[in-house]
PDB file with SEQRES, HELIX, SHEET and CRYST1 records, atoms N, CA, C and O in Angstrom:
SEQRES   1 A   78  MET PHE THR ILE GLU HIS GLU PHE ASP ALA THR LEU ILE          
SEQRES   2 A   78  THR LEU ILE ASP GLU GLY ALA SER TYR LEU GLN GLY ASP          
SEQRES   3 A   78  ILE SER ILE ASN ALA PHE ASP ASP SER VAL THR LEU GLU          
SEQRES   4 A   78  GLN VAL ASP PRO HIS THR GLU ARG VAL GLN LYS VAL THR          
SEQRES   5 A   78  PHE SER LEU ARG GLN ILE ARG ASP LEU THR ALA ALA LEU          
SEQRES   6 A   78  ASP LEU PRO GLU GLY SER TYR ARG LEU LYS GLY LYS PRO          
HELIX    1 AA1 LEU A   55  ALA A   64  1                                  10    
SHEET    1 AA1 5 PHE A   2  HIS A   6  0                                        
SHEET    2 AA1 5 THR A  11  LEU A  15 -1                                        
SHEET    3 AA1 5 ILE A  27  ALA A  31 -1                                        
SHEET    4 AA1 5 SER A  35  VAL A  41 -1                                        
SHEET    5 AA1 5 VAL A  48  SER A  54 -1                                        
CRYST1    1.000    1.000    1.000  90.00  90.00  90.00 P 1           1          
ATOM      1  N   MET A   1     105.931  86.252  87.225  1.00  0.00           N  
ATOM      2  CA  MET A   1     106.493  87.138  86.227  1.00  0.00           C  
ATOM      3  C   MET A   1     105.372  88.007  85.690  1.00  0.00           C  
ATOM      4  O   MET A   1     104.225  87.566  85.611  1.00  0.00           O  
ATOM      5  N   PHE A   2     105.693  89.236  85.321  1.00  0.00           N  
ATOM      6  CA  PHE A   2     104.711  90.095  84.690  1.00  0.00           C  
ATOM      7  C   PHE A   2     105.398  91.064  83.739  1.00  0.00           C  
ATOM      8  O   PHE A   2     106.600  91.311  83.838  1.00  0.00           O  
ATOM      9  N   THR A   3     104.610  91.606  82.815  1.00  0.00           N  
ATOM     10  CA  THR A   3     105.113  92.607  81.885  1.00  0.00           C  
ATOM     11  C   THR A   3     104.223  93.840  81.997  1.00  0.00           C  
ATOM     12  O   THR A   3     103.057  93.747  82.381  1.00  0.00           O  
ATOM     13  N   ILE A   4     104.792  95.003  81.654  1.00  0.00           N  
ATOM     14  CA  ILE A   4     104.049  96.256  81.623  1.00  0.00           C  
ATOM     15  C   ILE A   4     104.323  96.932  80.287  1.00  0.00           C  
ATOM     16  O   ILE A   4     105.473  97.080  79.874  1.00  0.00           O  
ATOM     17  N   GLU A   5     103.236  97.342  79.614  1.00  0.00           N  
ATOM     18  CA  GLU A   5     103.344  98.049  78.345  1.00  0.00           C  
ATOM     19  C   GLU A   5     102.444  99.272  78.402  1.00  0.00           C  
ATOM     20  O   GLU A   5     101.322  99.199  78.902  1.00  0.00           O  
ATOM     21  N   HIS A   6     102.933 100.395  77.891  1.00  0.00           N  
ATOM     22  CA  HIS A   6     102.119 101.608  77.828  1.00  0.00           C  
ATOM     23  C   HIS A   6     101.621 101.763  76.400  1.00  0.00           C  
ATOM     24  O   HIS A   6     102.405 101.960  75.471  1.00  0.00           O  
ATOM     25  N   GLU A   7     100.306 101.670  76.239  1.00  0.00           N  
ATOM     26  CA  GLU A   7      99.667 101.804  74.937  1.00  0.00           C  
ATOM     27  C   GLU A   7      99.150 103.233  74.791  1.00  0.00           C  
ATOM     28  O   GLU A   7      99.319 104.053  75.694  1.00  0.00           O  
ATOM     29  N   PHE A   8      98.517 103.529  73.650  1.00  0.00           N  
ATOM     30  CA  PHE A   8      97.984 104.868  73.399  1.00  0.00           C  
ATOM     31  C   PHE A   8      96.962 105.286  74.445  1.00  0.00           C  
ATOM     32  O   PHE A   8      97.036 106.396  74.972  1.00  0.00           O  
ATOM     33  N   ASP A   9      96.003 104.406  74.752  1.00  0.00           N  
ATOM     34  CA  ASP A   9      94.904 104.780  75.649  1.00  0.00           C  
ATOM     35  C   ASP A   9      94.839 103.950  76.928  1.00  0.00           C  
ATOM     36  O   ASP A   9      93.869 104.058  77.677  1.00  0.00           O  
ATOM     37  N   ALA A  10      95.847 103.129  77.191  1.00  0.00           N  
ATOM     38  CA  ALA A  10      95.803 102.278  78.383  1.00  0.00           C  
ATOM     39  C   ALA A  10      97.198 101.789  78.751  1.00  0.00           C  
ATOM     40  O   ALA A  10      98.128 101.819  77.945  1.00  0.00           O  
ATOM     41  N   THR A  11      97.308 101.344  79.986  1.00  0.00           N  
ATOM     42  CA  THR A  11      98.500 100.628  80.427  1.00  0.00           C  
ATOM     43  C   THR A  11      98.120  99.155  80.500  1.00  0.00           C  
ATOM     44  O   THR A  11      97.117  98.807  81.123  1.00  0.00           O  
ATOM     45  N   LEU A  12      98.903  98.290  79.877  1.00  0.00           N  
ATOM     46  CA  LEU A  12      98.621  96.858  79.823  1.00  0.00           C  
ATOM     47  C   LEU A  12      99.610  96.113  80.698  1.00  0.00           C  
ATOM     48  O   LEU A  12     100.820  96.190  80.488  1.00  0.00           O  
ATOM     49  N   ILE A  13      99.089  95.388  81.685  1.00  0.00           N  
ATOM     50  CA  ILE A  13      99.903  94.544  82.551  1.00  0.00           C  
ATOM     51  C   ILE A  13      99.502  93.101  82.276  1.00  0.00           C  
ATOM     52  O   ILE A  13      98.315  92.774  82.274  1.00  0.00           O  
ATOM     53  N   THR A  14     100.481  92.241  82.045  1.00  0.00           N  
ATOM     54  CA  THR A  14     100.215  90.826  81.822  1.00  0.00           C  
ATOM     55  C   THR A  14     100.876  90.024  82.931  1.00  0.00           C  
ATOM     56  O   THR A  14     102.086  90.110  83.143  1.00  0.00           O  
ATOM     57  N   LEU A  15     100.059  89.236  83.641  1.00  0.00           N  
ATOM     58  CA  LEU A  15     100.558  88.367  84.708  1.00  0.00           C  
ATOM     59  C   LEU A  15     100.745  86.972  84.132  1.00  0.00           C  
ATOM     60  O   LEU A  15      99.806  86.393  83.588  1.00  0.00           O  
ATOM     61  N   ILE A  16     101.944  86.433  84.248  1.00  0.00           N  
ATOM     62  CA  ILE A  16     102.277  85.133  83.684  1.00  0.00           C  
ATOM     63  C   ILE A  16     102.506  84.165  84.839  1.00  0.00           C  
ATOM     64  O   ILE A  16     103.393  84.376  85.666  1.00  0.00           O  
ATOM     65  N   ASP A  17     101.705  83.103  84.892  1.00  0.00           N  
ATOM     66  CA  ASP A  17     101.799  82.119  85.972  1.00  0.00           C  
ATOM     67  C   ASP A  17     103.012  81.228  85.735  1.00  0.00           C  
ATOM     68  O   ASP A  17     103.162  80.643  84.662  1.00  0.00           O  
ATOM     69  N   GLU A  18     103.870  81.129  86.733  1.00  0.00           N  
ATOM     70  CA  GLU A  18     105.067  80.290  86.634  1.00  0.00           C  
ATOM     71  C   GLU A  18     105.125  79.355  87.837  1.00  0.00           C  
ATOM     72  O   GLU A  18     104.668  79.714  88.922  1.00  0.00           O  
ATOM     73  N   GLY A  19     105.665  78.199  87.660  1.00  0.00           N  
ATOM     74  CA  GLY A  19     105.815  77.280  88.778  1.00  0.00           C  
ATOM     75  C   GLY A  19     105.740  75.842  88.331  1.00  0.00           C  
ATOM     76  O   GLY A  19     105.550  75.552  87.150  1.00  0.00           O  
ATOM     77  N   ALA A  20     105.893  74.937  89.291  1.00  0.00           N  
ATOM     78  CA  ALA A  20     105.916  73.512  88.985  1.00  0.00           C  
ATOM     79  C   ALA A  20     104.528  72.894  88.953  1.00  0.00           C  
ATOM     80  O   ALA A  20     104.308  71.911  88.246  1.00  0.00           O  
ATOM     81  N   SER A  21     103.588  73.454  89.706  1.00  0.00           N  
ATOM     82  CA  SER A  21     102.245  72.874  89.749  1.00  0.00           C  
ATOM     83  C   SER A  21     101.412  73.352  88.556  1.00  0.00           C  
ATOM     84  O   SER A  21     101.904  74.068  87.684  1.00  0.00           O  
ATOM     85  N   TYR A  22     100.129  72.936  88.536  1.00  0.00           N  
ATOM     86  CA  TYR A  22      99.238  73.315  87.441  1.00  0.00           C  
ATOM     87  C   TYR A  22      99.230  74.824  87.274  1.00  0.00           C  
ATOM     88  O   TYR A  22      99.046  75.561  88.244  1.00  0.00           O  
ATOM     89  N   LEU A  23      99.429  75.281  86.056  1.00  0.00           N  
ATOM     90  CA  LEU A  23      99.513  76.710  85.784  1.00  0.00           C  
ATOM     91  C   LEU A  23      98.215  77.234  85.188  1.00  0.00           C  
ATOM     92  O   LEU A  23      97.554  76.554  84.403  1.00  0.00           O  
ATOM     93  N   GLN A  24      97.866  78.442  85.571  1.00  0.00           N  
ATOM     94  CA  GLN A  24      96.709  79.130  85.000  1.00  0.00           C  
ATOM     95  C   GLN A  24      97.177  79.936  83.788  1.00  0.00           C  
ATOM     96  O   GLN A  24      98.365  80.228  83.646  1.00  0.00           O  
ATOM     97  N   GLY A  25      96.235  80.290  82.921  1.00  0.00           N  
ATOM     98  CA  GLY A  25      96.571  81.088  81.749  1.00  0.00           C  
ATOM     99  C   GLY A  25      96.943  82.510  82.133  1.00  0.00           C  
ATOM    100  O   GLY A  25      96.615  82.976  83.224  1.00  0.00           O  
ATOM    101  N   ASP A  26      97.631  83.194  81.228  1.00  0.00           N  
ATOM    102  CA  ASP A  26      98.029  84.578  81.459  1.00  0.00           C  
ATOM    103  C   ASP A  26      96.791  85.443  81.704  1.00  0.00           C  
ATOM    104  O   ASP A  26      95.725  85.193  81.142  1.00  0.00           O  
ATOM    105  N   ILE A  27      96.947  86.452  82.541  1.00  0.00           N  
ATOM    106  CA  ILE A  27      95.889  87.423  82.798  1.00  0.00           C  
ATOM    107  C   ILE A  27      96.373  88.768  82.282  1.00  0.00           C  
ATOM    108  O   ILE A  27      97.460  89.225  82.637  1.00  0.00           O  
ATOM    109  N   SER A  28      95.558  89.400  81.441  1.00  0.00           N  
ATOM    110  CA  SER A  28      95.868  90.733  80.931  1.00  0.00           C  
ATOM    111  C   SER A  28      95.016  91.753  81.667  1.00  0.00           C  
ATOM    112  O   SER A  28      93.801  91.595  81.779  1.00  0.00           O  
ATOM    113  N   ILE A  29      95.668  92.810  82.172  1.00  0.00           N  
ATOM    114  CA  ILE A  29      94.988  93.878  82.885  1.00  0.00           C  
ATOM    115  C   ILE A  29      95.188  95.157  82.087  1.00  0.00           C  
ATOM    116  O   ILE A  29      96.319  95.592  81.868  1.00  0.00           O  
ATOM    117  N   ASN A  30      94.069  95.764  81.648  1.00  0.00           N  
ATOM    118  CA  ASN A  30      94.120  97.018  80.902  1.00  0.00           C  
ATOM    119  C   ASN A  30      93.596  98.133  81.788  1.00  0.00           C  
ATOM    120  O   ASN A  30      92.435  98.103  82.195  1.00  0.00           O  
ATOM    121  N   ALA A  31      94.437  99.123  82.097  1.00  0.00           N  
ATOM    122  CA  ALA A  31      94.037 100.254  82.928  1.00  0.00           C  
ATOM    123  C   ALA A  31      93.758 101.455  82.028  1.00  0.00           C  
ATOM    124  O   ALA A  31      94.663 102.000  81.396  1.00  0.00           O  
ATOM    125  N   PHE A  32      92.486 101.856  81.983  1.00  0.00           N  
ATOM    126  CA  PHE A  32      92.052 103.009  81.206  1.00  0.00           C  
ATOM    127  C   PHE A  32      91.813 104.182  82.149  1.00  0.00           C  
ATOM    128  O   PHE A  32      91.977 104.040  83.361  1.00  0.00           O  
ATOM    129  N   ASP A  33      91.426 105.343  81.611  1.00  0.00           N  
ATOM    130  CA  ASP A  33      91.140 106.525  82.428  1.00  0.00           C  
ATOM    131  C   ASP A  33      89.961 106.314  83.369  1.00  0.00           C  
ATOM    132  O   ASP A  33      89.939 106.882  84.462  1.00  0.00           O  
ATOM    133  N   ASP A  34      88.973 105.503  82.965  1.00  0.00           N  
ATOM    134  CA  ASP A  34      87.737 105.384  83.737  1.00  0.00           C  
ATOM    135  C   ASP A  34      87.405 103.965  84.192  1.00  0.00           C  
ATOM    136  O   ASP A  34      86.397 103.759  84.867  1.00  0.00           O  
ATOM    137  N   SER A  35      88.229 102.990  83.837  1.00  0.00           N  
ATOM    138  CA  SER A  35      87.949 101.603  84.211  1.00  0.00           C  
ATOM    139  C   SER A  35      89.206 100.752  84.082  1.00  0.00           C  
ATOM    140  O   SER A  35      90.224 101.183  83.539  1.00  0.00           O  
ATOM    141  N   VAL A  36      89.102  99.523  84.603  1.00  0.00           N  
ATOM    142  CA  VAL A  36      90.175  98.539  84.492  1.00  0.00           C  
ATOM    143  C   VAL A  36      89.535  97.227  84.054  1.00  0.00           C  
ATOM    144  O   VAL A  36      88.531  96.805  84.628  1.00  0.00           O  
ATOM    145  N   THR A  37      90.109  96.577  83.039  1.00  0.00           N  
ATOM    146  CA  THR A  37      89.582  95.297  82.594  1.00  0.00           C  
ATOM    147  C   THR A  37      90.611  94.196  82.852  1.00  0.00           C  
ATOM    148  O   THR A  37      91.819  94.411  82.755  1.00  0.00           O  
ATOM    149  N   LEU A  38      90.090  93.007  83.187  1.00  0.00           N  
ATOM    150  CA  LEU A  38      90.910  91.811  83.333  1.00  0.00           C  
ATOM    151  C   LEU A  38      90.443  90.821  82.283  1.00  0.00           C  
ATOM    152  O   LEU A  38      89.241  90.620  82.112  1.00  0.00           O  
ATOM    153  N   GLU A  39      91.380  90.200  81.577  1.00  0.00           N  
ATOM    154  CA  GLU A  39      91.043  89.225  80.540  1.00  0.00           C  
ATOM    155  C   GLU A  39      91.887  87.971  80.720  1.00  0.00           C  
ATOM    156  O   GLU A  39      93.073  88.040  81.043  1.00  0.00           O  
ATOM    157  N   GLN A  40      91.244  86.816  80.500  1.00  0.00           N  
ATOM    158  CA  GLN A  40      91.943  85.533  80.552  1.00  0.00           C  
ATOM    159  C   GLN A  40      91.234  84.578  79.605  1.00  0.00           C  
ATOM    160  O   GLN A  40      90.005  84.563  79.537  1.00  0.00           O  
ATOM    161  N   VAL A  41      92.004  83.784  78.876  1.00  0.00           N  
ATOM    162  CA  VAL A  41      91.423  82.801  77.967  1.00  0.00           C  
ATOM    163  C   VAL A  41      90.939  81.598  78.771  1.00  0.00           C  
ATOM    164  O   VAL A  41      91.686  81.033  79.569  1.00  0.00           O  
ATOM    165  N   ASP A  42      89.679  81.212  78.552  1.00  0.00           N  
ATOM    166  CA  ASP A  42      89.109  80.023  79.187  1.00  0.00           C  
ATOM    167  C   ASP A  42      89.660  78.804  78.448  1.00  0.00           C  
ATOM    168  O   ASP A  42      89.403  78.662  77.252  1.00  0.00           O  
ATOM    169  N   PRO A  43      90.410  77.916  79.116  1.00  0.00           N  
ATOM    170  CA  PRO A  43      91.023  76.786  78.423  1.00  0.00           C  
ATOM    171  C   PRO A  43      90.001  75.779  77.871  1.00  0.00           C  
ATOM    172  O   PRO A  43      90.322  75.008  76.968  1.00  0.00           O  
ATOM    173  N   HIS A  44      88.786  75.783  78.403  1.00  0.00           N  
ATOM    174  CA  HIS A  44      87.769  74.840  77.945  1.00  0.00           C  
ATOM    175  C   HIS A  44      87.074  75.303  76.671  1.00  0.00           C  
ATOM    176  O   HIS A  44      86.722  74.491  75.814  1.00  0.00           O  
ATOM    177  N   THR A  45      86.876  76.626  76.551  1.00  0.00           N  
ATOM    178  CA  THR A  45      86.158  77.157  75.382  1.00  0.00           C  
ATOM    179  C   THR A  45      87.060  77.912  74.426  1.00  0.00           C  
ATOM    180  O   THR A  45      86.659  78.233  73.307  1.00  0.00           O  
ATOM    181  N   GLU A  46      88.286  78.199  74.868  1.00  0.00           N  
ATOM    182  CA  GLU A  46      89.238  79.002  74.085  1.00  0.00           C  
ATOM    183  C   GLU A  46      88.703  80.408  73.801  1.00  0.00           C  
ATOM    184  O   GLU A  46      89.134  81.063  72.853  1.00  0.00           O  
ATOM    185  N   ARG A  47      87.763  80.863  74.630  1.00  0.00           N  
ATOM    186  CA  ARG A  47      87.216  82.215  74.488  1.00  0.00           C  
ATOM    187  C   ARG A  47      87.783  83.093  75.600  1.00  0.00           C  
ATOM    188  O   ARG A  47      88.063  82.619  76.701  1.00  0.00           O  
ATOM    189  N   VAL A  48      87.949  84.383  75.293  1.00  0.00           N  
ATOM    190  CA  VAL A  48      88.444  85.330  76.279  1.00  0.00           C  
ATOM    191  C   VAL A  48      87.313  85.701  77.239  1.00  0.00           C  
ATOM    192  O   VAL A  48      86.231  86.109  76.816  1.00  0.00           O  
ATOM    193  N   GLN A  49      87.582  85.553  78.531  1.00  0.00           N  
ATOM    194  CA  GLN A  49      86.651  85.985  79.571  1.00  0.00           C  
ATOM    195  C   GLN A  49      87.120  87.353  80.047  1.00  0.00           C  
ATOM    196  O   GLN A  49      88.301  87.545  80.336  1.00  0.00           O  
ATOM    197  N   LYS A  50      86.188  88.306  80.128  1.00  0.00           N  
ATOM    198  CA  LYS A  50      86.553  89.681  80.458  1.00  0.00           C  
ATOM    199  C   LYS A  50      85.712  90.182  81.625  1.00  0.00           C  
ATOM    200  O   LYS A  50      84.501  89.963  81.669  1.00  0.00           O  
ATOM    201  N   VAL A  51      86.362  90.856  82.569  1.00  0.00           N  
ATOM    202  CA  VAL A  51      85.707  91.485  83.712  1.00  0.00           C  
ATOM    203  C   VAL A  51      86.123  92.947  83.714  1.00  0.00           C  
ATOM    204  O   VAL A  51      87.304  93.258  83.559  1.00  0.00           O  
ATOM    205  N   THR A  52      85.146  93.857  83.890  1.00  0.00           N  
ATOM    206  CA  THR A  52      85.430  95.294  83.926  1.00  0.00           C  
ATOM    207  C   THR A  52      85.143  95.840  85.317  1.00  0.00           C  
ATOM    208  O   THR A  52      84.075  95.600  85.879  1.00  0.00           O  
ATOM    209  N   PHE A  53      86.101  96.575  85.866  1.00  0.00           N  
ATOM    210  CA  PHE A  53      85.974  97.217  87.176  1.00  0.00           C  
ATOM    211  C   PHE A  53      85.911  98.735  86.987  1.00  0.00           C  
ATOM    212  O   PHE A  53      86.609  99.288  86.137  1.00  0.00           O  
ATOM    213  N   SER A  54      85.077  99.402  87.777  1.00  0.00           N  
ATOM    214  CA  SER A  54      85.137 100.861  87.841  1.00  0.00           C  
ATOM    215  C   SER A  54      86.356 101.226  88.693  1.00  0.00           C  
ATOM    216  O   SER A  54      86.896 100.376  89.400  1.00  0.00           O  
ATOM    217  N   LEU A  55      86.782 102.473  88.626  1.00  0.00           N  
ATOM    218  CA  LEU A  55      87.922 102.885  89.446  1.00  0.00           C  
ATOM    219  C   LEU A  55      87.584 102.809  90.933  1.00  0.00           C  
ATOM    220  O   LEU A  55      88.473 102.559  91.748  1.00  0.00           O  
ATOM    221  N   ARG A  56      86.325 103.019  91.304  1.00  0.00           N  
ATOM    222  CA  ARG A  56      85.904 102.886  92.695  1.00  0.00           C  
ATOM    223  C   ARG A  56      86.063 101.434  93.157  1.00  0.00           C  
ATOM    224  O   ARG A  56      86.515 101.180  94.273  1.00  0.00           O  
ATOM    225  N   GLN A  57      85.693 100.490  92.298  1.00  0.00           N  
ATOM    226  CA  GLN A  57      85.842  99.076  92.650  1.00  0.00           C  
ATOM    227  C   GLN A  57      87.316  98.706  92.825  1.00  0.00           C  
ATOM    228  O   GLN A  57      87.657  97.921  93.710  1.00  0.00           O  
ATOM    229  N   ILE A  58      88.176  99.257  91.998  1.00  0.00           N  
ATOM    230  CA  ILE A  58      89.623  99.004  92.124  1.00  0.00           C  
ATOM    231  C   ILE A  58      90.138  99.585  93.437  1.00  0.00           C  
ATOM    232  O   ILE A  58      90.948  98.955  94.117  1.00  0.00           O  
ATOM    233  N   ARG A  59      89.672 100.787  93.799  1.00  0.00           N  
ATOM    234  CA  ARG A  59      90.062 101.390  95.075  1.00  0.00           C  
ATOM    235  C   ARG A  59      89.642 100.494  96.232  1.00  0.00           C  
ATOM    236  O   ARG A  59      90.419 100.253  97.156  1.00  0.00           O  
ATOM    237  N   ASP A  60      88.388  99.994  96.174  1.00  0.00           N  
ATOM    238  CA  ASP A  60      87.894  99.116  97.230  1.00  0.00           C  
ATOM    239  C   ASP A  60      88.673  97.804  97.284  1.00  0.00           C  
ATOM    240  O   ASP A  60      88.987  97.315  98.369  1.00  0.00           O  
ATOM    241  N   LEU A  61      88.983  97.239  96.134  1.00  0.00           N  
ATOM    242  CA  LEU A  61      89.764  96.003  96.090  1.00  0.00           C  
ATOM    243  C   LEU A  61      91.142  96.214  96.697  1.00  0.00           C  
ATOM    244  O   LEU A  61      91.616  95.373  97.462  1.00  0.00           O  
ATOM    245  N   THR A  62      91.784  97.311  96.371  1.00  0.00           N  
ATOM    246  CA  THR A  62      93.106  97.614  96.918  1.00  0.00           C  
ATOM    247  C   THR A  62      93.052  97.682  98.436  1.00  0.00           C  
ATOM    248  O   THR A  62      93.916  97.129  99.117  1.00  0.00           O  
ATOM    249  N   ALA A  63      92.037  98.361  98.970  1.00  0.00           N  
ATOM    250  CA  ALA A  63      91.891  98.464 100.427  1.00  0.00           C  
ATOM    251  C   ALA A  63      91.592  97.102 101.037  1.00  0.00           C  
ATOM    252  O   ALA A  63      92.116  96.774 102.102  1.00  0.00           O  
ATOM    253  N   ALA A  64      90.757  96.306 100.377  1.00  0.00           N  
ATOM    254  CA  ALA A  64      90.339  95.008 100.916  1.00  0.00           C  
ATOM    255  C   ALA A  64      91.497  94.037 101.079  1.00  0.00           C  
ATOM    256  O   ALA A  64      91.449  93.157 101.939  1.00  0.00           O  
ATOM    257  N   LEU A  65      92.516  94.181 100.282  1.00  0.00           N  
ATOM    258  CA  LEU A  65      93.650  93.264 100.363  1.00  0.00           C  
ATOM    259  C   LEU A  65      94.376  93.350 101.701  1.00  0.00           C  
ATOM    260  O   LEU A  65      95.070  92.410 102.088  1.00  0.00           O  
ATOM    261  N   ASP A  66      94.221  94.484 102.423  1.00  0.00           N  
ATOM    262  CA  ASP A  66      94.927  94.682 103.691  1.00  0.00           C  
ATOM    263  C   ASP A  66      94.003  94.727 104.902  1.00  0.00           C  
ATOM    264  O   ASP A  66      94.436  95.113 105.988  1.00  0.00           O  
ATOM    265  N   LEU A  67      92.739  94.341 104.740  1.00  0.00           N  
ATOM    266  CA  LEU A  67      91.781  94.406 105.844  1.00  0.00           C  
ATOM    267  C   LEU A  67      91.346  93.011 106.281  1.00  0.00           C  
ATOM    268  O   LEU A  67      91.355  92.073 105.483  1.00  0.00           O  
ATOM    269  N   PRO A  68      90.962  92.875 107.566  1.00  0.00           N  
ATOM    270  CA  PRO A  68      90.434  91.593 108.030  1.00  0.00           C  
ATOM    271  C   PRO A  68      89.012  91.378 107.537  1.00  0.00           C  
ATOM    272  O   PRO A  68      88.407  92.288 106.969  1.00  0.00           O  
ATOM    273  N   GLU A  69      88.476  90.186 107.748  1.00  0.00           N  
ATOM    274  CA  GLU A  69      87.121  89.838 107.350  1.00  0.00           C  
ATOM    275  C   GLU A  69      86.125  90.854 107.898  1.00  0.00           C  
ATOM    276  O   GLU A  69      86.248  91.281 109.046  1.00  0.00           O  
ATOM    277  N   GLY A  70      85.136  91.247 107.089  1.00  0.00           N  
ATOM    278  CA  GLY A  70      84.112  92.187 107.535  1.00  0.00           C  
ATOM    279  C   GLY A  70      83.500  92.916 106.367  1.00  0.00           C  
ATOM    280  O   GLY A  70      83.785  92.614 105.209  1.00  0.00           O  
ATOM    281  N   SER A  71      82.648  93.890 106.682  1.00  0.00           N  
ATOM    282  CA  SER A  71      81.980  94.727 105.674  1.00  0.00           C  
ATOM    283  C   SER A  71      82.450  96.157 105.868  1.00  0.00           C  
ATOM    284  O   SER A  71      82.457  96.662 106.991  1.00  0.00           O  
ATOM    285  N   TYR A  72      82.841  96.815 104.786  1.00  0.00           N  
ATOM    286  CA  TYR A  72      83.449  98.133 104.882  1.00  0.00           C  
ATOM    287  C   TYR A  72      82.882  99.082 103.828  1.00  0.00           C  
ATOM    288  O   TYR A  72      82.404  98.655 102.777  1.00  0.00           O  
ATOM    289  N   ARG A  73      82.947 100.383 104.133  1.00  0.00           N  
ATOM    290  CA  ARG A  73      82.655 101.431 103.160  1.00  0.00           C  
ATOM    291  C   ARG A  73      83.743 102.478 103.338  1.00  0.00           C  
ATOM    292  O   ARG A  73      83.899 103.041 104.422  1.00  0.00           O  
ATOM    293  N   LEU A  74      84.496 102.739 102.277  1.00  0.00           N  
ATOM    294  CA  LEU A  74      85.576 103.715 102.368  1.00  0.00           C  
ATOM    295  C   LEU A  74      85.002 105.127 102.318  1.00  0.00           C  
ATOM    296  O   LEU A  74      84.065 105.402 101.568  1.00  0.00           O  
ATOM    297  N   LYS A  75      85.567 106.002 103.111  1.00  0.00           N  
ATOM    298  CA  LYS A  75      85.175 107.417 103.090  1.00  0.00           C  
ATOM    299  C   LYS A  75      86.131 108.165 102.177  1.00  0.00           C  
ATOM    300  O   LYS A  75      87.241 107.706 101.908  1.00  0.00           O  
ATOM    301  N   GLY A  76      85.690 109.312 101.708  1.00  0.00           N  
ATOM    302  CA  GLY A  76      86.549 110.124 100.860  1.00  0.00           C  
ATOM    303  C   GLY A  76      85.896 110.347  99.522  1.00  0.00           C  
ATOM    304  O   GLY A  76      84.677 110.237  99.391  1.00  0.00           O  
ATOM    305  N   LYS A  77      86.703 110.662  98.524  1.00  0.00           N  
ATOM    306  CA  LYS A  77      86.200 110.952  97.183  1.00  0.00           C  
ATOM    307  C   LYS A  77      85.406 109.766  96.629  1.00  0.00           C  
ATOM    308  O   LYS A  77      85.840 108.619  96.740  1.00  0.00           O  
ATOM    309  N   PRO A  78      84.251 110.043  96.035  1.00  0.00           N  
ATOM    310  CA  PRO A  78      83.471 108.949  95.421  1.00  0.00           C  
ATOM    311  C   PRO A  78      84.107 108.399  94.175  1.00  0.00           C  
ATOM    312  O   PRO A  78      83.565 107.482  93.558  1.00  0.00           O  
TER     313      PRO A  78                                                      
END                                                                             
């Protein structure tokens, strides 16, 4: 399950883990004009862990999801 919200300066996507086995905490994805952040609460420390991606890294991640094992460099706009 997931939700999508449009905020003033970002689009917020929340991924909610569902199922019978051990569940992970919700992941919040904030898409800004120049970056994307992922946030998840660490259940051991109760602190939010945050990772920031550049738009180039997001482009590379998107491509990597459909490629076989290897090393790649995408051509095109930087």
